[in-house]
FISE-810013 format. One line per field, with one value per residue (C-alpha): residue number from 1; residue in three letters; z, y, x. Coordinates in Angstrom, 3 decimals. Layout:
N
pos NUM/... $
code ALA/... $
c3 Z/... $
c2 Y/... $
c1 X/... $
//
This chain:
408
pos 1/2/3/4/5/6/7/8/9/10/11/12/13/14/15/16/17/18/19/20/21/22/23/24/25/26/27/28/29/30/31/32/33/34/35/36/37/38/39/40/41/42/43/44/45/46/47/48/49/50/51/52/53/54/55/56/57/58/59/60/61/62/63/64/65/66/67/68/69/70/71/72/73/74/75/76/77/78/79/80/81/82/83/84/85/86/87/88/89/90/91/92/93/94/95/96/97/98/99/100/101/102/103/104/105/106/107/108/109/110/111/112/113/114/115/116/117/118/119/120/121/122/123/124/125/126/127/128/129/130/131/132/133/134/135/136/137/138/139/140/141/142/143/144/145/146/147/148/149/150/151/152/153/154/155/156/157/158/159/160/161/162/163/164/165/166/167/168/169/170/171/172/173/174/175/176/177/178/179/180/181/182/183/184/185/186/187/188/189/190/191/192/193/194/195/196/197/198/199/200/201/202/203/204/205/206/207/208/209/210/211/212/213/214/215/216/217/218/219/220/221/222/223/224/225/226/227/228/229/230/231/232/233/234/235/236/237/238/239/240/241/242/243/244/245/246/247/248/249/250/251/252/253/254/255/256/257/258/259/260/261/262/263/264/265/266/267/268/269/270/271/272/273/274/275/276/277/278/279/280/281/282/283/284/285/286/287/288/289/290/291/292/293/294/295/296/297/298/299/300/301/302/303/304/305/306/307/308/309/310/311/312/313/314/315/316/317/318/319/320/321/322/323/324/325/326/327/328/329/330/331/332/333/334/335/336/337/338/339/340/341/342/343/344/345/346/347/348/349/350/351/352/353/354/355/356/357/358/359/360/361/362/363/364/365/366/367/368/369/370/371/372/373/374/375/376/377/378/379/380/381/382/383/384/385/386/387/388/389/390/391/392/393/394/395/396/397/398/399/400/401/402/403/404/405/406/407/408 $
code UNK/UNK/UNK/UNK/UNK/UNK/UNK/UNK/UNK/UNK/UNK/UNK/UNK/UNK/UNK/UNK/UNK/UNK/UNK/UNK/UNK/UNK/UNK/UNK/UNK/UNK/UNK/UNK/UNK/UNK/UNK/UNK/UNK/UNK/UNK/UNK/UNK/UNK/UNK/UNK/UNK/UNK/UNK/UNK/UNK/UNK/UNK/UNK/UNK/UNK/UNK/UNK/UNK/UNK/UNK/UNK/UNK/UNK/UNK/UNK/UNK/UNK/UNK/UNK/UNK/UNK/UNK/UNK/UNK/UNK/UNK/UNK/UNK/UNK/UNK/UNK/UNK/UNK/UNK/UNK/UNK/UNK/UNK/UNK/UNK/UNK/UNK/UNK/UNK/UNK/UNK/UNK/UNK/UNK/UNK/UNK/UNK/UNK/UNK/UNK/UNK/UNK/UNK/UNK/UNK/UNK/UNK/UNK/UNK/UNK/UNK/UNK/UNK/UNK/UNK/UNK/UNK/UNK/UNK/UNK/UNK/UNK/UNK/UNK/UNK/UNK/UNK/UNK/UNK/UNK/UNK/UNK/UNK/UNK/UNK/UNK/UNK/UNK/UNK/UNK/UNK/UNK/UNK/UNK/UNK/UNK/UNK/UNK/UNK/UNK/UNK/UNK/UNK/UNK/UNK/UNK/UNK/UNK/UNK/UNK/UNK/UNK/UNK/UNK/UNK/UNK/UNK/UNK/UNK/UNK/UNK/UNK/UNK/UNK/UNK/UNK/UNK/UNK/UNK/UNK/UNK/UNK/UNK/UNK/UNK/UNK/UNK/UNK/UNK/UNK/UNK/UNK/UNK/UNK/UNK/UNK/UNK/UNK/UNK/UNK/UNK/UNK/UNK/UNK/UNK/UNK/UNK/UNK/UNK/UNK/UNK/UNK/UNK/UNK/UNK/UNK/UNK/UNK/UNK/UNK/UNK/UNK/UNK/UNK/UNK/UNK/UNK/UNK/UNK/UNK/UNK/UNK/UNK/UNK/UNK/UNK/UNK/UNK/UNK/UNK/UNK/UNK/UNK/UNK/UNK/UNK/UNK/UNK/UNK/UNK/UNK/UNK/UNK/UNK/UNK/UNK/UNK/UNK/UNK/UNK/UNK/UNK/UNK/UNK/UNK/UNK/UNK/UNK/UNK/UNK/UNK/UNK/UNK/UNK/UNK/UNK/UNK/UNK/UNK/UNK/UNK/UNK/UNK/UNK/UNK/UNK/UNK/UNK/UNK/UNK/UNK/UNK/UNK/UNK/UNK/UNK/UNK/UNK/UNK/UNK/UNK/UNK/UNK/UNK/UNK/UNK/UNK/UNK/UNK/UNK/UNK/UNK/UNK/UNK/UNK/UNK/UNK/UNK/UNK/UNK/UNK/UNK/UNK/UNK/UNK/UNK/UNK/UNK/UNK/UNK/UNK/UNK/UNK/UNK/UNK/UNK/UNK/UNK/UNK/UNK/UNK/UNK/UNK/UNK/UNK/UNK/UNK/UNK/UNK/UNK/UNK/UNK/UNK/UNK/UNK/UNK/UNK/UNK/UNK/UNK/UNK/UNK/UNK/UNK/UNK/UNK/UNK/UNK/UNK/UNK/UNK/UNK/UNK/UNK/UNK/UNK/UNK/UNK/UNK/UNK/UNK/UNK/UNK/UNK/UNK/UNK/UNK/UNK/UNK/UNK/UNK/UNK/UNK/UNK/UNK/UNK/UNK/UNK/UNK/UNK/UNK/UNK/UNK/UNK/UNK/UNK/UNK/UNK $
c3 161.719/164.091/163.337/165.151/162.638/159.477/160.187/159.584/156.321/154.912/156.001/154.145/150.954/151.010/151.501/148.742/146.300/146.993/146.520/143.294/141.952/142.541/141.604/138.476/136.563/137.538/136.421/133.183/132.519/133.236/130.914/128.178/128.550/128.417/125.311/123.622/124.507/123.397/120.068/119.401/120.294/117.922/114.999/115.830/116.121/119.601/120.645/122.723/126.116/125.099/122.221/124.497/126.949/124.126/122.908/126.389/126.932/126.131/122.881/123.225/122.519/119.358/119.998/120.220/117.984/119.707/117.575/117.767/119.238/116.940/115.097/117.201/120.372/120.964/120.663/124.035/124.030/126.334/128.433/125.819/122.918/120.179/118.293/114.543/113.443/111.201/107.604/106.518/102.909/100.945/101.041/98.294/99.163/100.054/100.152/103.617/104.047/106.154/109.503/109.084/105.758/106.198/104.585/102.728/104.630/102.403/102.578/104.309/101.812/102.149/103.743/101.031/101.392/100.666/97.078/97.936/97.278/93.830/92.628/93.408/91.552/88.592/85.042/83.527/79.780/77.916/75.919/76.758/73.675/73.481/72.824/74.401/76.797/76.737/79.378/78.667/81.555/80.833/83.620/84.672/84.081/85.743/85.394/81.764/81.469/77.672/77.406/80.114/78.210/74.985/76.705/78.054/74.503/73.237/72.711/75.916/78.399/79.318/82.820/83.495/86.389/87.811/89.755/93.431/93.617/90.425/90.746/90.595/90.168/91.409/88.693/85.925/87.149/87.338/83.707/82.620/84.603/82.933/79.563/80.490/81.687/84.902/87.378/89.305/91.574/90.282/93.523/93.396/95.015/95.497/92.433/92.377/90.921/91.946/90.081/92.097/92.168/93.196/96.242/98.774/97.421/99.422/100.521/102.115/104.994/106.157/109.117/108.495/109.967/107.640/104.581/105.314/106.045/102.672/100.831/102.666/101.897/98.201/97.945/99.640/96.706/94.262/95.849/92.554/92.167/92.025/93.425/92.689/90.753/91.372/89.716/89.522/92.674/91.322/94.806/96.929/95.358/96.177/99.923/101.614/104.842/103.017/100.743/103.551/104.989/101.438/100.863/104.332/103.502/100.166/101.932/104.536/101.715/99.670/96.656/94.124/93.293/89.928/89.953/87.231/87.423/86.995/88.412/87.612/91.364/92.455/95.150/95.379/93.321/95.104/98.508/97.524/96.507/99.745/101.692/99.798/97.900/94.381/92.154/88.749/87.003/83.907/80.900/78.260/78.317/75.234/75.020/76.427/73.254/72.134/68.558/66.665/65.049/68.438/69.996/67.147/67.626/71.337/70.552/68.409/71.365/73.529/71.117/71.232/75.040/75.285/72.753/74.650/78.053/77.291/78.805/79.114/80.637/78.934/80.441/78.417/78.973/77.480/74.768/71.335/69.704/72.182/71.925/68.114/67.917/70.307/68.411/65.253/66.933/69.306/66.596/64.892/67.974/67.619/64.065/65.387/68.191/70.972/73.572/75.285/78.989/82.085/84.305/86.931/84.491/84.232/87.994/88.527/86.156/87.718/91.162/90.113/88.261/90.172/87.692/85.070/87.179/85.536/87.217/90.673/92.818/93.608/97.151/96.820/100.073/99.624/101.014/98.419/95.027/92.032/89.517/87.070/83.455/80.329/80.478/78.340/78.327/79.794/79.544/82.659/82.409/85.475/85.742/87.966/89.101/92.343/92.985/90.924/92.786/89.908/86.150/83.694/84.989/84.060/81.407/81.425/82.036/80.825/80.536/82.732/81.268/80.365/83.179/82.593/84.823/84.362/83.139/83.566 $
c2 -54.752/-54.489/-53.362/-50.039/-48.977/-50.102/-47.936/-44.421/-45.554/-46.802/-43.577/-41.369/-43.389/-43.172/-39.374/-38.834/-40.876/-38.899/-35.625/-36.849/-37.777/-34.197/-32.169/-34.080/-33.439/-29.801/-29.390/-31.148/-28.843/-25.776/-26.977/-27.719/-24.268/-22.530/-24.498/-23.480/-19.792/-19.767/-21.315/-18.658/-15.765/-17.045/-16.570/-12.799/-9.868/-8.827/-5.446/-3.105/-2.097/1.528/0.457/-1.715/1.134/3.506/1.038/0.607/4.400/6.125/8.133/11.941/13.857/15.965/19.675/21.911/24.997/28.164/31.097/33.965/37.284/40.293/41.740/44.885/42.855/41.205/37.398/36.012/32.433/30.069/27.957/28.198/27.171/29.857/29.994/30.271/33.917/34.819/35.672/39.051/39.857/41.428/45.237/47.484/48.818/52.502/54.380/55.707/58.741/58.163/59.868/61.218/62.884/66.523/67.098/70.363/72.770/74.590/78.333/80.117/82.138/85.886/87.602/89.174/92.904/94.395/95.521/97.824/101.031/100.421/98.385/101.297/103.774/101.610/102.137/99.170/98.901/98.856/95.735/93.217/91.129/87.854/88.192/89.882/92.771/95.842/98.570/101.831/104.052/107.658/108.983/112.467/114.157/117.367/119.614/120.474/121.067/121.112/117.749/116.301/117.494/115.968/112.631/112.729/113.307/109.986/107.059/105.101/103.798/104.739/104.930/108.461/108.820/112.360/113.720/114.098/117.671/119.023/122.167/121.798/118.079/117.275/119.386/117.900/114.351/114.945/116.124/113.044/110.778/112.358/111.549/107.835/107.278/105.684/107.815/106.808/108.643/108.917/108.915/110.276/108.030/108.132/107.142/105.673/108.816/112.426/113.327/115.233/113.242/116.330/117.766/115.315/112.433/109.300/108.583/105.504/107.555/108.670/106.894/104.725/107.251/110.033/107.775/106.742/110.335/111.538/108.763/109.560/113.284/112.586/110.144/112.668/115.022/112.398/110.906/109.185/107.342/103.536/103.322/104.485/103.671/104.896/107.867/107.079/105.012/102.799/102.886/103.145/100.167/97.946/98.547/96.309/98.305/101.569/100.073/98.429/101.633/102.686/99.432/99.513/102.833/101.426/98.382/100.503/102.289/99.143/100.474/98.785/99.156/99.084/98.608/100.779/98.562/101.347/98.881/95.242/94.699/96.084/94.066/96.351/94.165/90.979/92.576/93.827/90.318/88.851/91.425/90.446/93.742/93.870/94.699/94.362/95.318/97.180/95.031/97.556/101.128/102.944/106.003/105.519/107.395/110.297/109.132/108.101/105.106/103.871/104.229/102.260/99.526/99.386/99.168/96.127/94.627/95.354/93.400/90.423/90.480/90.613/87.799/85.541/85.893/87.250/90.701/93.319/96.754/99.568/102.843/106.005/109.740/112.784/113.387/114.461/111.343/109.091/110.823/110.874/107.165/106.252/108.358/106.344/102.923/102.726/102.809/99.777/97.560/95.673/94.603/92.859/91.040/93.455/95.023/98.297/98.124/100.180/98.813/97.767/95.192/93.431/93.672/92.163/89.291/88.610/88.700/85.961/83.965/84.448/82.293/85.017/87.468/87.800/88.454/87.197/86.183/82.467/82.105/85.010/86.964/90.493/92.050/90.337/92.086/89.986/89.115/91.963/91.286/93.005/96.687/99.021/102.803/104.391/108.115/109.425/112.278/114.417/117.460/119.954/122.391/123.575/123.595/126.466/129.185/130.813/131.026/128.235/125.206/125.054/122.612/120.171/122.245/119.728/116.117/114.633/112.624/109.062/106.637/103.048/100.411/96.851/96.245/92.859 $
c1 119.297/116.506/113.031/113.566/116.171/114.249/111.091/112.612/114.134/110.859/109.145/111.708/111.452/107.707/107.734/110.315/108.355/105.238/107.091/108.634/105.230/104.088/107.206/108.255/105.016/105.055/108.647/107.963/105.014/107.122/109.884/107.390/105.823/109.192/110.177/106.918/107.404/111.032/110.158/107.505/109.850/112.537/110.188/109.555/112.097/112.911/111.399/113.507/112.315/111.868/109.609/107.579/107.202/106.202/103.592/102.299/102.055/98.809/98.754/99.062/95.881/95.662/96.541/93.526/93.862/92.718/91.551/94.098/93.032/92.376/95.329/95.224/95.994/99.389/99.611/100.797/102.218/100.351/102.713/105.429/103.196/103.234/100.025/99.991/99.961/97.042/97.884/96.570/95.708/98.509/98.483/99.863/103.271/103.283/106.592/107.255/109.467/112.511/112.433/115.932/115.101/114.009/110.656/109.920/107.714/105.209/105.548/102.717/100.667/100.984/98.002/95.876/95.512/92.102/91.580/88.700/90.627/92.041/89.057/86.730/88.973/89.940/88.699/86.870/87.438/84.120/84.974/87.679/88.308/90.138/93.820/96.826/96.322/98.557/98.709/100.548/101.631/102.636/104.878/106.058/102.725/101.608/104.639/103.873/100.114/100.142/101.841/99.610/96.554/97.855/98.464/94.910/93.610/95.013/92.632/92.372/92.139/95.704/97.190/98.451/100.918/101.119/104.067/103.303/104.603/102.988/100.875/97.072/97.691/94.197/92.568/94.718/94.116/90.362/90.307/92.263/89.933/86.925/88.512/88.410/91.966/93.168/95.136/98.239/100.697/104.277/106.265/109.849/112.450/116.198/118.296/121.801/123.375/123.265/120.096/117.511/114.235/112.248/110.493/109.082/111.174/111.881/115.446/116.946/118.359/114.893/113.263/110.243/107.796/108.991/108.854/105.305/104.259/105.584/103.765/100.533/100.780/101.374/98.455/96.180/96.785/95.432/92.317/91.366/94.714/94.552/98.076/101.599/104.739/108.263/109.920/113.648/114.281/117.071/118.630/115.506/113.714/116.711/116.316/113.722/113.793/113.029/110.371/108.401/106.799/105.878/104.046/102.502/100.845/99.669/98.254/96.473/94.615/93.943/95.861/98.134/101.811/103.594/107.341/108.849/111.960/114.462/116.994/117.573/118.141/114.787/113.034/109.999/107.668/108.681/108.233/104.780/103.748/105.076/103.056/99.910/99.620/98.217/101.169/102.749/105.985/107.031/107.972/109.106/110.428/109.174/111.397/114.862/115.721/113.534/113.351/110.213/111.920/113.158/109.702/108.091/110.683/109.864/106.162/106.919/108.791/105.746/103.561/105.904/106.027/102.233/101.814/104.220/102.583/99.117/99.702/102.440/102.980/104.885/106.059/106.642/106.939/105.203/107.815/106.688/108.149/106.355/102.990/103.176/104.007/101.188/98.678/99.439/99.822/96.835/94.103/95.707/95.979/92.723/93.494/96.630/94.834/95.788/93.503/94.418/93.524/94.363/97.104/94.546/93.117/96.489/97.020/93.588/94.362/97.759/96.178/93.779/96.448/99.736/101.682/101.228/103.232/106.666/109.956/109.004/111.960/111.945/113.201/115.670/116.178/114.917/118.073/120.291/120.434/119.539/122.192/122.462/121.647/122.772/123.656/121.572/121.582/118.476/117.843/116.170/113.709/114.307/112.060/113.860/111.210/109.689/105.988/104.631/102.791/100.953/100.969/101.724/103.520/107.193/108.220/111.097/114.192/116.698/117.808/120.544/123.410/122.585/122.921/123.932/122.339/121.065/117.550/115.862 $
//
């Protein structure tokens, strides 16, 4: 082989040896480093990539708590983050009425009619002792002057009710008032039967204007009367339409009304209370029978009624048996804890304390008769006489047949 061919071979060998001297150490170092790294990793658990990424990520900042707005303002979430609702102190539970449950509506109080008229004309008892009060009303006065004078001579104060059509009724009433008794008008009204209540009586068939005119004319004859009560009227006092003009005239004068309760279905007293008129009702009839023993028994019932409630009103008539029993009974009242007072004193008390008013309808419509109670015979005293022109007043000309009707 010539020298030209041996030169390239020697040059390649030289270059390869130089490269090997450089590459082999580097490769050995790389292998040694990999072996060292692999040996260290075998002694520790492998970490997943997600864990390594999580460790490499920056930690999230702590949430900043923002104070909630006042309770009166709504809490609005901020970018989907609902803030913690503030805890209010516990409140006592209060029952709340359901909206669908009807609530009771309190009844409007009746307008109070002026008491100036009857207060100015009333009789004030000189001494009002503690104990039960009793008022005694004597009806049908004025037609028999002698009996009216005897009633006025009884110890008082009594309440003497004069007939509206009696002759010289003003003079008789003035004499009774001077004797210390209270005066009231006894107004005739239509009964259930065929009895004649007397001249100027009130009937259901009359128009309102005529009813009020008759009441006004009768009251004008007794300017000292504290008010009126009904004579008969077992039909008239059941009719609210007919009774209203009567009570309107009473209210216009500031007078009082006493329901004689000649019918267990009377609405007159209830209507008077609803109209704001001072009123009361009869508790005991003294002389349904004209017998002294019967009257004394009724006086005992009057005592029991007054003791139970604190006051009671009795109605009697100028019969001999009644006047005799009262003449013996009245002087003994105080010793039994009773005080005789005019009817205005009981009306005044019941006006101040409405709960003491007995027999008041509780929510009963005034045009619906009350349920009738027991039936007891009541003898009606019906004076049948015209207005006398001169001479002595006529007496009672007769008694009608007994009439049966319910009494409360």
